LOZABA-763839 format. One record per residue (C-alpha): x, z, y. Coordinates in steps of 0.2 Angstrom, whole numbers. Each point is the difference from the previous one (the first is absolute). Layout:
<atoms>
@u=X, w=Z, v=Y
...
</atoms>
This chain:
<atoms>
@u=11, w=-13, v=-19
@u=4, w=12, v=-14
@u=3, w=14, v=12
@u=-18, w=-4, v=8
@u=-9, w=0, v=-17
@u=9, w=17, v=-4
@u=-5, w=7, v=16
@u=-19, w=-4, v=-2
@u=1, w=8, v=-17
@u=8, w=15, v=7
@u=-11, w=2, v=14
@u=-15, w=5, v=-12
@u=10, w=14, v=-7
@u=4, w=9, v=15
@u=-12, w=14, v=-2
@u=10, w=4, v=-17
@u=16, w=4, v=8
@u=-5, w=6, v=18
@u=-13, w=13, v=-6
@u=-3, w=10, v=-15
@u=-16, w=7, v=7
@u=-13, w=-14, v=-3
@u=-12, w=3, v=-14
@u=5, w=-15, v=-11
@u=0, w=2, v=-20
@u=17, w=1, v=-9
@u=-5, w=-16, v=-9
@u=-1, w=-10, v=17
@u=16, w=9, v=6
@u=9, w=-6, v=-15
@u=-6, w=-18, v=2
@u=5, w=1, v=18
@u=17, w=7, v=-4
@u=4, w=-14, v=-13
@u=-6, w=-13, v=13
@u=12, w=9, v=13
@u=15, w=0, v=-11
@u=-3, w=-18, v=-6
@u=-2, w=-6, v=19
@u=16, w=9, v=5
@u=10, w=-7, v=-15
@u=-6, w=-17, v=4
@u=5, w=0, v=19
@u=17, w=8, v=-4
@u=17, w=-8, v=-1
@u=4, w=8, v=-16
@u=-1, w=16, v=-10
@u=12, w=14, v=-1
@u=2, w=8, v=-17
@u=11, w=14, v=-8
@u=14, w=-6, v=-10
@u=14, w=-14, v=1
@u=-7, w=-17, v=2
@u=4, w=-14, v=-12
@u=10, w=-10, v=13
@u=13, w=8, v=12
@u=-8, w=-12, v=13
@u=-16, w=11, v=-1
@u=9, w=16, v=5
@u=-11, w=1, v=14
@u=-15, w=3, v=-11
@u=7, w=17, v=-7
@u=-11, w=14, v=6
@u=14, w=11, v=-2
@u=7, w=-6, v=17
@u=-14, w=8, v=8
@u=3, w=18, v=-3
@u=-4, w=4, v=18
@u=-16, w=-8, v=-1
@u=-5, w=10, v=-17
@u=6, w=16, v=8
@u=-12, w=-4, v=15
@u=-14, w=-3, v=-11
@u=2, w=16, v=-9
@u=2, w=10, v=15
@u=-17, w=-8, v=8
@u=-8, w=3, v=-17
@u=3, w=19, v=2
@u=-6, w=-1, v=19
@u=18, w=2, v=6
@u=8, w=-10, v=15
@u=11, w=-12, v=-7
@u=19, w=7, v=1
@u=-6, w=17, v=1
@u=7, w=8, v=-15
@u=7, w=-1, v=-18
@u=-14, w=0, v=-13
@u=-2, w=9, v=-16
@u=-3, w=-9, v=-16
@u=-18, w=5, v=1
@u=-2, w=-8, v=17
@u=9, w=-15, v=-6
@u=-13, w=-2, v=-13
@u=-13, w=-4, v=12
@u=6, w=-17, v=1
@u=10, w=-9, v=-13
@u=4, w=-18, v=5
@u=-8, w=-14, v=-10
@u=5, w=-16, v=9
@u=2, w=-5, v=18
@u=-4, w=-15, v=10
@u=10, w=-8, v=13
@u=-12, w=-7, v=14
@u=5, w=-13, v=13
@u=-11, w=8, v=13
@u=5, w=19, v=-3
@u=15, w=6, v=9
@u=10, w=15, v=-6
@u=-3, w=7, v=-19
@u=-10, w=-11, v=-13
@u=-17, w=5, v=-7
@u=2, w=10, v=-15
@u=-13, w=4, v=-14
@u=3, w=16, v=-9
@u=-7, w=11, v=-14
@u=-7, w=17, v=4
@u=-12, w=13, v=-6
@u=-18, w=-6, v=0
@u=-16, w=10, v=5
@u=1, w=10, v=-14
@u=15, w=10, v=-8
@u=0, w=-11, v=-15
@u=-1, w=-18, v=8
@u=11, w=-10, v=10
@u=-2, w=-11, v=15
@u=9, w=-15, v=8
@u=4, w=3, v=18
@u=5, w=-12, v=14
@u=13, w=5, v=13
@u=4, w=-10, v=15
@u=-5, w=-8, v=17
@u=-19, w=1, v=3
@u=-10, w=-16, v=2
@u=-11, w=-3, v=15
@u=-18, w=-5, v=-1
@u=5, w=-18, v=1
@u=11, w=1, v=-15
@u=16, w=0, v=9
@u=14, w=13, v=-3
@u=1, w=12, v=15
@u=19, w=3, v=1
@u=-3, w=11, v=15
@u=-8, w=14, v=-11
@u=8, w=12, v=-11
@u=0, w=-4, v=-19
@u=-12, w=11, v=-11
@u=-4, w=3, v=-17
@u=-18, w=-3, v=-8
@u=-7, w=-1, v=-17
@u=-4, w=-18, v=-5
@u=-5, w=3, v=-19
@u=-6, w=17, v=-7
@u=-3, w=5, v=-18
@u=14, w=-7, v=-10
@u=0, w=9, v=-16
@u=12, w=9, v=-11
@u=7, w=-9, v=-15
@u=-8, w=7, v=-16
@u=9, w=7, v=-15
@u=8, w=-14, v=-10
@u=3, w=7, v=-17
@u=-10, w=11, v=-11
@u=2, w=8, v=-17
@u=-12, w=-2, v=-15
@u=-11, w=15, v=7
@u=-2, w=-10, v=16
@u=11, w=12, v=10
@u=11, w=-7, v=14
@u=18, w=1, v=-5
@u=6, w=-11, v=14
@u=15, w=9, v=8
@u=7, w=-15, v=10
@u=-7, w=7, v=16
@u=3, w=9, v=16
@u=3, w=20, v=-2
@u=-2, w=0, v=-19
@u=2, w=19, v=0
@u=-15, w=2, v=10
@u=-18, w=-2, v=-7
@u=-6, w=-17, v=3
@u=-17, w=6, v=7
@u=10, w=10, v=13
@u=10, w=-14, v=7
@u=-6, w=-7, v=16
@u=3, w=-16, v=9
@u=12, w=8, v=12
@u=9, w=7, v=-15
@u=2, w=-17, v=-7
@u=5, w=-8, v=18
@u=14, w=13, v=2
@u=6, w=-4, v=-18
@u=1, w=-19, v=4
@u=8, w=5, v=17
@u=15, w=5, v=-11
@u=2, w=-17, v=-8
@u=9, w=-15, v=6
@u=-10, w=-9, v=12
@u=-14, w=12, v=-2
@u=-4, w=-7, v=-17
@u=-6, w=-17, v=7
@u=16, w=-10, v=-2
@u=-2, w=-17, v=-3
@u=8, w=-8, v=-15
@u=-3, w=-17, v=-7
@u=-12, w=-1, v=15
@u=-11, w=14, v=-6
@u=-1, w=19, v=3
@u=2, w=11, v=-16
@u=-14, w=4, v=-13
@u=-9, w=15, v=5
@u=1, w=16, v=-10
@u=-13, w=13, v=-4
@u=-6, w=10, v=15
@u=8, w=-13, v=12
@u=-10, w=-11, v=12
@u=-8, w=-15, v=-10
@u=7, w=-13, v=12
@u=13, w=-13, v=-2
@u=4, w=-16, v=9
@u=10, w=-15, v=-2
@u=9, w=-12, v=12
@u=9, w=-17, v=-2
@u=18, w=-5, v=3
@u=-3, w=-4, v=18
@u=-8, w=16, v=4
@u=-16, w=-8, v=6
@u=-12, w=5, v=-13
@u=-8, w=17, v=-2
@u=-12, w=1, v=-15
@u=-7, w=16, v=-7
@u=1, w=-1, v=-19
@u=-4, w=11, v=-14
@u=9, w=17, v=0
@u=8, w=-2, v=-16
@u=5, w=-14, v=-13
@u=-9, w=-1, v=-15
@u=2, w=-7, v=-18
@u=-6, w=2, v=-17
@u=10, w=16, v=-2
@u=-8, w=8, v=15
@u=-11, w=14, v=-5
@u=-9, w=2, v=17
@u=0, w=-15, v=12
@u=-4, w=1, v=19
@u=-3, w=-18, v=5
@u=-4, w=2, v=18
@u=1, w=12, v=15
@u=-17, w=9, v=2
@u=-6, w=8, v=16
@u=-12, w=14, v=-3
@u=-15, w=0, v=11
@u=-15, w=11, v=2
@u=-18, w=-6, v=0
@u=-14, w=8, v=10
@u=-4, w=13, v=-13
@u=20, w=4, v=0
@u=2, w=-5, v=-18
@u=17, w=-8, v=-3
@u=2, w=-19, v=-2
@u=15, w=-12, v=2
@u=4, w=-17, v=4
@u=15, w=-11, v=-3
@u=13, w=-3, v=14
@u=3, w=-18, v=2
@u=12, w=-6, v=12
@u=11, w=-16, v=1
@u=8, w=-6, v=17
@u=14, w=-11, v=5
@u=9, w=0, v=16
@u=-2, w=-16, v=8
@u=5, w=2, v=19
@u=7, w=-16, v=8
@u=20, w=0, v=-5
@u=3, w=-6, v=18
@u=-4, w=18, v=5
@u=16, w=6, v=-10
@u=11, w=-16, v=5
@u=-5, w=-4, v=18
@u=5, w=-17, v=5
@u=-1, w=-8, v=-17
@u=-14, w=-14, v=-1
@u=-6, w=5, v=-17
@u=-17, w=8, v=-5
@u=-2, w=9, v=-17
@u=-18, w=4, v=-5
@u=-7, w=6, v=-16
@u=-11, w=12, v=-10
@u=0, w=9, v=-17
@u=-4, w=-17, v=-9
@u=9, w=-12, v=11
@u=17, w=7, v=7
@u=13, w=-5, v=12
@u=-8, w=-17, v=5
@u=11, w=-9, v=12
@u=1, w=-18, v=-6
@u=-6, w=-13, v=12
@u=-5, w=-11, v=-15
@u=-9, w=10, v=-12
@u=-13, w=-2, v=-15
@u=-12, w=13, v=-7
@u=-6, w=-3, v=-18
@u=-12, w=15, v=-4
@u=-10, w=4, v=-16
@u=-19, w=-4, v=1
@u=-4, w=4, v=-17
@u=-15, w=11, v=-6
@u=12, w=15, v=-3
@u=2, w=1, v=19
@u=-18, w=6, v=2
@u=5, w=17, v=-9
@u=-3, w=15, v=11
@u=16, w=9, v=6
@u=-9, w=15, v=8
@u=-17, w=6, v=-6
@u=-11, w=13, v=10
@u=-3, w=16, v=-9
@u=-13, w=13, v=4
@u=3, w=18, v=1
@u=-5, w=2, v=-19
@u=13, w=-13, v=-5
@u=-11, w=-14, v=-3
@u=0, w=-17, v=7
@u=-10, w=-1, v=16
@u=-14, w=-13, v=0
@u=-5, w=-12, v=14
@u=-14, w=-12, v=3
@u=8, w=-16, v=-5
@u=6, w=-7, v=-18
@u=17, w=-8, v=-1
@u=9, w=-7, v=-14
@u=18, w=8, v=-4
@u=13, w=-4, v=-13
@u=2, w=16, v=-10
@u=16, w=1, v=-9
@u=2, w=15, v=-12
@u=0, w=16, v=8
@u=-11, w=-5, v=14
@u=-15, w=11, v=3
@u=-12, w=-14, v=-4
@u=9, w=-6, v=-15
@u=-12, w=-3, v=-14
@u=10, w=-12, v=-11
@u=-4, w=-15, v=11
@u=11, w=-10, v=12
@u=-13, w=2, v=14
@u=-14, w=12, v=5
@u=-13, w=-1, v=13
@u=-3, w=17, v=8
@u=-6, w=8, v=17
@u=15, w=12, v=-1
@u=9, w=0, v=17
@u=17, w=-7, v=-1
@u=11, w=3, v=16
@u=12, w=-15, v=-3
@u=2, w=-13, v=-14
@u=17, w=-8, v=-3
@u=-7, w=-16, v=8
@u=-6, w=11, v=15
@u=17, w=7, v=2
@u=8, w=-17, v=-2
@u=-11, w=-8, v=13
@u=3, w=16, v=12
@u=19, w=-1, v=-1
@u=1, w=-20, v=1
@u=-12, w=-1, v=14
@u=10, w=13, v=9
@u=16, w=-9, v=-3
@u=-8, w=-17, v=6
@u=-6, w=8, v=17
@u=18, w=6, v=3
@u=10, w=-16, v=-5
@u=9, w=-8, v=15
@u=-8, w=-15, v=8
@u=14, w=-12, v=-7
@u=-1, w=5, v=-18
@u=-4, w=-13, v=-12
@u=-10, w=6, v=-15
@u=-10, w=-6, v=-16
@u=-13, w=10, v=-9
@u=-6, w=-1, v=-18
@u=-10, w=10, v=-12
@u=2, w=-3, v=-18
@u=-12, w=3, v=-16
@u=-6, w=-12, v=-12
@u=-2, w=-18, v=4
@u=-17, w=-4, v=5
@u=-5, w=18, v=4
@u=-5, w=6, v=17
@u=17, w=8, v=4
@u=12, w=-14, v=-5
@u=2, w=-8, v=17
@u=11, w=-4, v=15
@u=-3, w=3, v=18
@u=-6, w=-17, v=6
@u=11, w=0, v=15
@u=16, w=2, v=-11
@u=-5, w=-11, v=-14
@u=14, w=-13, v=6
@u=13, w=12, v=5
@u=4, w=15, v=12
@u=-10, w=1, v=16
@u=5, w=9, v=15
@u=-11, w=16, v=2
@u=-1, w=-1, v=19
@u=-7, w=-17, v=1
@u=-18, w=-4, v=4
@u=-12, w=12, v=-10
@u=13, w=1, v=-15
@u=1, w=19, v=1
@u=-19, w=3, v=0
@u=-1, w=-13, v=-14
@u=12, w=9, v=-10
@u=-9, w=16, v=2
@u=-17, w=-8, v=-5
@u=9, w=-6, v=-16
@u=6, w=17, v=-4
@u=-17, w=7, v=3
@u=-9, w=-12, v=-12
@u=11, w=6, v=-15
@u=-15, w=12, v=-5
@u=-15, w=-10, v=5
@u=-5, w=-2, v=-18
@u=-1, w=14, v=-14
@u=16, w=4, v=-8
@u=-6, w=-6, v=-17
@u=0, w=-18, v=7
@u=19, w=1, v=7
@u=9, w=-6, v=-16
@u=15, w=5, v=-10
@u=18, w=1, v=5
@u=9, w=-17, v=1
@u=13, w=0, v=14
@u=10, w=-15, v=-7
@u=-6, w=-14, v=11
@u=2, w=10, v=15
@u=17, w=5, v=-4
@u=4, w=-19, v=-4
@u=-7, w=-5, v=19
@u=10, w=14, v=7
@u=17, w=-6, v=-7
@u=-4, w=-18, v=4
@u=-3, w=5, v=18
@u=18, w=-3, v=7
@u=-5, w=6, v=18
@u=-5, w=18, v=-6
@u=15, w=12, v=-3
@u=-10, w=16, v=-5
@u=-14, w=3, v=-12
@u=-11, w=16, v=-2
@u=-8, w=0, v=-17
@u=-12, w=13, v=-5
@u=-9, w=4, v=-16
@u=-8, w=14, v=-9
@u=0, w=-6, v=-18
@u=10, w=-11, v=-13
@u=-3, w=-19, v=0
@u=-15, w=-4, v=-11
@u=8, w=-17, v=-4
@u=17, w=-5, v=-6
@u=12, w=-11, v=10
@u=6, w=-15, v=-9
@u=17, w=-4, v=5
@u=17, w=-7, v=-8
@u=7, w=11, v=-13
@u=-11, w=16, v=-3
@u=-17, w=1, v=7
@u=-4, w=15, v=11
@u=-13, w=10, v=-9
@u=-6, w=17, v=-5
@u=11, w=1, v=-14
@u=16, w=-1, v=10
@u=-8, w=9, v=15
@u=0, w=-16, v=10
@u=19, w=3, v=4
@u=5, w=-19, v=-3
@u=-11, w=-3, v=16
@u=12, w=9, v=10
@u=15, w=-9, v=-6
@u=-9, w=-17, v=2
@u=-5, w=2, v=18
@u=18, w=7, v=5
@u=6, w=-16, v=-8
@u=-10, w=-10, v=12
@u=8, w=9, v=14
@u=17, w=-4, v=-7
@u=-3, w=-19, v=-5
@u=-14, w=-6, v=14
@u=2, w=12, v=15
@u=18, w=3, v=1
@u=2, w=-1, v=19
@u=-16, w=10, v=2
@u=-5, w=12, v=-15
@u=-16, w=8, v=0
@u=0, w=19, v=1
@u=-14, w=8, v=-11
@u=-5, w=17, v=6
@u=-13, w=6, v=-14
@u=-13, w=15, v=-1
@u=-7, w=6, v=-16
@u=-16, w=10, v=3
@u=-3, w=14, v=-13
@u=11, w=-6, v=-13
@u=18, w=-3, v=-3
@u=5, w=-18, v=-1
@u=18, w=-4, v=-6
@u=-2, w=-19, v=1
@u=-6, w=2, v=19
@u=15, w=12, v=2
@u=12, w=-12, v=-8
@u=-6, w=-14, v=11
@u=3, w=9, v=16
@u=17, w=6, v=-6
@u=5, w=-18, v=-5
@u=-6, w=-7, v=17
@u=8, w=15, v=10
@u=-18, w=6, v=5
@u=-7, w=17, v=-1
@u=-11, w=7, v=-14
@u=-13, w=13, v=3
@u=-11, w=10, v=-13
@u=-14, w=7, v=10
@u=-14, w=12, v=-7
</atoms>
């Protein structure tokens, strides 16, 4: 089912990678390119990245083992027949591998994504190299691989240090002996080609901070080499003089005036693991917020508080201002939000492409649709007692129910769909304690997926030290872990927690103490 869903998304992007002659705008191409990358990542078995993996058992994820595939892509990028000749450094610079994707339905070499020169001499592009796709979204293994531009217009990193006269003093850059304005994208790529792993080695799950004139592009992965997320091209702190917070794609308006839009991409390889280990009767599903779901007795406890109505992706016009629609919506507005006016909520006609709640609904609904028929589940959303989003799915109020029985799956999807039926300002605060208690009391469940986007708004009264804001709620993790030890010795509950848009030490502790996984998602 995952492969099928990916194929449908890929089908709509065929014109992007089959023909460059159509008169589509660069902005549309960028959106289609991101969609293509996300779809291919999500239908893949795992990613391939440059550098030594964190676990020796993941040696198969090392892109360095695919030198022949890299060379083939570099030859194709130069219009040469694979295996035809050795390449010069300038020719190799036309495709520097970023990451690869191992696909179950692609024979031969993996699909590779690489950095190359953009449509102008001082911009960069991301190119795709691999087996072409048919119009039905399937890979055509009978056709030769080819290289095509997926995202164009990635800019160069700006100067990062200046003197008192506002003159650039940044010498940590490629070709420091050459005037900065003379350095072209191909010059930079040739310089990166001389570095280990083409300057895109993965250490601590991220590629290096980018330097002056280098491509303003960086990504991260995870320990299992399932995640690909585009992140800010540099790490910023209070001492940072110039901070580049995200990758920008330069686009041209109809009047050729320059404009830019952020490159936002987060995708998680979630192909069925049975494709990697034939014969095993196991299914592992997942998404960015709910990973490696393979339990047959699983509970979902998710945040329904008002902060989940915050927008994750605003729509901006060509002049950089928010685009307006015809309908007023109420959003939670944290500091830094374009609508922030000092209030917790604002009502606006600004177009939001996806709120936190909509992202939750999308990911959880896709997961529910894919769960095997015999999986037993419970669904619960938490907020403030008495508020709209503090409730349980009716069918699982008394315990786990089999998702494939009767209309349970449809009913579960309706429950998830209802989470934003009322305005966000009516959803309530963040009070997960009752839901966590019910989860640990449920002796049939062996796995809990727990998601929240904020610190609890109420303390947890427990023996010893209460869990509260003053101690970062850490005693809560110890308390629930102790329940496992004392009351669930034969069947402890594994808690996989996801904190959205914040770091949550207590949630991380809870997962660690219950042998689960913790995700901090942006």
